[in-house]
Residue, then its C-alpha position, 0 to 999 in steps of 0.5 A: m605467449n598465451i594471453l587473457i584479456i578481461d575488460d567489459e568494453t568491447n572496443i578495448r577487448k578487440t583493439l588490445a587483442l588485435c595488437l597482441e595477435a599482431d605480435g604473434h601471441r594467442v589471445t582469449a578475451v572475456a568481459s567478466s570476472k566469472d568468465a575470466q576465472a573459468e578460462a583460467g581454469r581451462q587454459v594455461f595463460d602466461l599473462a592477463f590484462v585486467d581492467l580495474r572496473l568490470g561493470t559492477e565488479s572490481g578488477l582488484d578483487l579478481i587479481p588474487a582469485l586469478l593468482g589462486i588458480a594460476p600462481w605463475l600468471k603475470l597480471v597487468v592492470i589496465t584502467a582509465y582511472a589511474s592513480v598512485d593509490t590504485a597502482v600500489e594496491a594492485m601491486r600489493r594484491g599481486a599485479a606485475d605491471y600497470l597500464a593507463k588508458p589510453f595506451t599505445p601499441g608500443q606501451v602494450r608491447l613494452v609491458t608484454e615483453r617485460a612479462a615474457a622475459l620474467r616468464r622465461m626466467e621463471q620457467r628455467i628455475n625450480s621456484w614454482s615446484r612445491r619442493a623448491k625450498a626443501p632440501f636438495a642432495t647429491i649422491s655419486c654412485p661410483s664413489l662408494s662401495a655397495d654397503l656404504l652407498e646403501s648407508e648413504l642413501f637409506g642410513h644405518a642403525q648404531g653398530a651397523f658398521t665397526g665404529t658406528l656409535r650412533d644412528q645415521p638417518g641417510r639422505a632419503a630422510a634428510c631430503e624429506g619433501g625435497t629432491l635427491f640427485l643420483d649421479e652416474i646411476g648406471e654404476l648403482p650396485p645390483a644388490l641396491q637396485p631392487k631397494l631403490l626401485r621399492f623406494i621410488q615406487e612405495r616410498e618405503y625403505e629400511r636403514v642398514s641393520d634396522p628392521r623398522t620400515r620408514r617412509a620418505d617423500v623424495r623426488i628422484l633425479a638421475a644422470t648417467n653417461a652409461d648406455l642403460d639400454k645396453a646394460v639392461r640387455e646385458g643384465r647389469f641393470r634392472e629393466d623395471l628400475y630403468y623404466r621407473l627412472n625413465v619417466i621424463p628422459i632428457d638426452l643431453p648431446p655431448l659438446c662435440e655434437r653441439p659446437d655452437d654451444v661451446e662459446a656460450i658455455a665458455e663465456e659463462l664459465l669465464r665470468f664465474f671463474g673470473a669472479q672467483n679469482r677477483k678478475l674482470f675478463t672481457g672474453f676470449s680472443p678470436a684465436a682462443l675462440h677458434a681453438l675452443r670451437q675446433h676442439s672435440w672435447p672428449g672430456n665433455l663439460r668437465e674438460l671445458r670447465n677445467a680448461v676455462e678455470r685454468a685460463a682464468i687463473l693464468c691469464p694476466a690480461q682482460e682477454v684470454g688468449p690461446e696461450h692460456l688454454p691447455a695445450s690439448v685445446a690450443p696446440r702450441p707452435a714449435q718453439l723457435q730458437l735464435g738462428d732457426r730458419a724462420s721469418l722475423k714475423a714468426v720469431e716476433e710472434q713467439h717472442i711477444r707471446r712468451v713475454i706476455a705469458a711471463c708478465r703480470t700486466l700488458q704494461e709490463a710486457a710493453d716495457v720489456l719489449g720496449i714498445d708502447q701499449a698501443t703498439l703492443w695492442h696492434k701486434r696482439k691483434v695481428y698475431g691473434i694473441 
């Protein structure tokens, strides 16, 4: 992290800077409120340690000033005159933590790690955007015809289509000040592409069958599975619109190119669908995780989501096994019949799998099999069930 220290004592500045730099942080140390505000205007800091007494100045007064320059800044108040009243007042003015002198390197590390965790969380969400509290809407470009898509995006006047009895404002107006997400932008009809380009560049548009020009301040996000470079070369997608949309591209490789992410995403989806189905899962069995890692996921995230949702619905136990995953993900072994040329171990494994799949609980499965739960647990571990 980039850290600012504001303290009028030279020894404190040096000691605190050495402690923080030893943990790999970048540190700038100043002695006055004026210098602190100047540095905050020049650099982006994640964390600031602010002494409450800066000569004749008050560190409490500096807190709102720094937050006015950098609202994301995490402020830790440090003082040799610690009291409940000063702590409460510091927090009221926007401080995130409080550190009393004399402090140890361990205490400094602890408050720094707390601030770092908070910054990491904030940097993943939309909360610092001025559009965070404004509307967010999604339009799926392939799901509508060209006329209906234009109406959905820009709206239409009364009588624009058969049966339309009133004006429809459209998503552009509804998302004023917010964000509009255009999914599968590669499927945008050619006739609508110049209108979208104008809207992005000039923030102007007209509703269908309404000559009045309107304006809207909307941020545009777009996603596509299509190769837009190829579409531009083939004349199916406007080059100027492509470059206007391609300001900050984020390339997300398919799951087959990042197998290490499959387990983490699947676990998160299992928690989500478990909550929806009022179930508490401990996770996937080793065999199920192996199947998830080995699958190529041609359907990408949608396929993984559907596979985990299915498992969450069908699994009666706390641990999801390969038998709860689709056969395309975890191929089923050939079904054995009594008298087949197979080992007793293979027959036992398939029988246990079938009984568990047919029972609502593991206790019920153990009762059907005529064994106790401890024995069933051991056999499940042996067979990777």
